[in-house]
N, C-alpha and C positions, 0 to 999 in steps of 0.2 A: 504494500500500500504506500503511495507517495506521501512524503512528509518533508518538512523543512528541517535541516540540521545545521549546526554551526561547524566551524573548522575543526574544533577539537573532536567532535563526533566523526567527522570525515576521516581524520587521522586515525582514530581508534578503529573504525570499521575497516580501513585498509590494512592496518597493522594486525589486528586481532581476528578479523573475519574474512580476510582475503577479498574485500570488496573491489569491484572494478569501477574506475573513475572514467566517466564518459563525458566528453565535451560535445554538446549538441549544436554548436555554432557551425556556420558554413566553413568549409575546409580552409578557405583563404584566411579567415579569422583565426582558426586553429593554428595555421602555419605561422601567423604573425605573433601569436602569444597564446599560451595555454598553461594550465597547471601541470607541473612535472608529473609524469606517470600516467597522464590521461590519454585515452584513445579518442580518435576522431570518429564520430558517427553523427553527421549532420542530420538534424531533425527531418529535413525534407527527403532524406534518403533512407529513413528507418522503414524496414520491412522484414519479412521473415528471412530473406536471403542475407541481408546485411547484418542481421543480429543472430544468425544461426550459430556462430562461434561462441556466443556468450553463455555462461553457466546459468541454468535456471534455478540453481540451488544456492548460489552465493549472492550477497547483496550487490546492488548496482547503485552508484551515485551518479546522477545525471545533472549537469549544470549547463547553463547558457546565459548569455546576457543579451537582451534585446531592448533597444531603446525606443522601439515603436510603440 
């Protein structure tokens, strides 16, 4: 279930639970700047094929910044 978490919880989830950090911004934005360790999965490209490699059992942390 989606929820908002702070940076301390992000660090804990990655360290203790093997969470995957996902940057949902367009790839150009990811290439320009992203959180270390994050993978790029632009929100407009999310589908069964692009997410097939993700574990369904481990937590996923998705972030993006949209000023619109």
